[in-house]
N, C-alpha and C positions, 0 to 999 in steps of 0.2 A: 571165620569172620574176624576182622580186626576191630578191637574196641576203639571207641572214640577217644580222642586226645583233647586236652584243653586248648582252646583257641588263644590267639593273642589277647583277646578281651578278657578271658579267664586269667591268663598269666599276669595281667596288669594288677589284679587283686593281690598278688603276692607282696606288693608294697605294704600291705596291712600286717603281714605276718611278723610276729615278735611279741615281746613283753614290753608294754608301754606304761610308764609310770609318770604321774605329773600332778600339777596343781590345777584346781578348777575354781571358777567364779560362778556362783549361782545368782541369778537375778531374782528379785521378788516376783512371786507368781501366786496363783491360787493354791498351789501345792506347798509353797514355802513363802509365806508373806514377808519374811525378813531377808531372804537370800543369804549370802555369805560365802565363805571359802570352804573347799573340800579337797580331799586327795582322791585321785582316780587311778585305777589299775585296770588295764585291758590286756588280756592274754589272747592273742589271735593265732590260730593254727590253720594251715592248709589241710583240707580234708577231702575225702572221696576222690583220690587221684588228682588233686589240684583243681577240681571244678568249683570248689567252694572254700571260703574262709569262715571259720567258726570263731566267734568272739565270746569270751566270758569276761564280764565287767563287774567291778565293784567300786562303790563310792564310800569313802570314810569321812565322817564328820564328828568332831568332839570325841575322838578316840574310839569310835565304834562304826562298824559297817551299817549303813543306813539304807542302802539301795544296791540291788544286784540286777544284772541284765544278761541276756544271752541272745546273740545275733548270728544269723546265717547270711553271709554276703555271697552273691553270685551274679552271673551274667545271664540274662534272659534273651536267648537268641531269637525268639519269636517276636518279642516286643522291641528288640534291639536296644536294651537298656540294662543298667545295673540295678540290682534289687537287694534289699535286706529284709529279712523276716525277723522281727524283734519281739522278745518275750522278756518280761521283767517282774520284779517283786511288787509292783503296784497292783497286780492281779487283774489287769485289764486284758481283753482279748488280744491275741497276737496282732502286731502292727506290721504293715507292709509299706515300705518307702521305695520309690523308683527314681532313677535319674541318670546322670552322666559321670564319666571319669575322664575329664579333659586335662591333658598334661599330667600334673600330679595332684589334681583337686577332684575329689569325689563329692558330688552334690546330689543328695537324695531328698525327695519330698513325698509326704504321705498326707492323705485326707482322713480325718477322724471325726467322730461325732462332735468333738469340742472345737473343731477347726482344722488347721493345717500345721504340720511340723516340717521343718527343713533341717537336715544335718549336713554340715560341710566339713570335710576332713582335708587338710592341706599337708601333703607329704613332700613339698618342694625342697625342704632343707634336710639333708642327709641325717638320719638318726633322730629326727624330730617330727612331730605332727602337732598341728593346731586343730582344734575342733570347736565348732559353733553349733549350738542347737537353737533354732529360732521358732517362734510360733506366730500364727496369724489366724484371724477369724475369717478372712476373705481370700487368702492365698496371694494377696498383693501387698498389703502393709504388714511388714515383719517386725517383730520385737524380739530382742535377745532373751533367751531363757538360761543359757549356760555357755561358758567358754572354758576351754582347757588347753594347756600346753604340756605336752608329754615328751619324754625322752625314751628312746629304745634301750632297754637294759641288755637284751641279747637277741 
């Protein structure tokens, strides 16, 4: 029996692969009442024969690492959508966000006890990615939580 191979939908996730370093703007929130600037580093690797991209992320503020995250991005062929399973140093249960990858923009939404989160990654500029994390209480009215601009190091 021949083993399955990644589909075109899986291969689209390869845009994420690389070491991405950049500046971030955090908006005031219940987790960070003042907001401010930070440095972000995401190291994304294709794993499990190209079916998934695994991300290790860290954020640095005031000269120290203050937040870490681990994400597993994939394509859900049964629900016909992209998905990320997210784990982080906040100690909350794993988060799942689902959505689309249209042209070069990956947009994923998740519902949580505190409301909704939406992540939008734009890979339309070669070697660059912009990221926005937004929050909403009702899934309709969105507020910015974080924005980042990253450059691919390798």
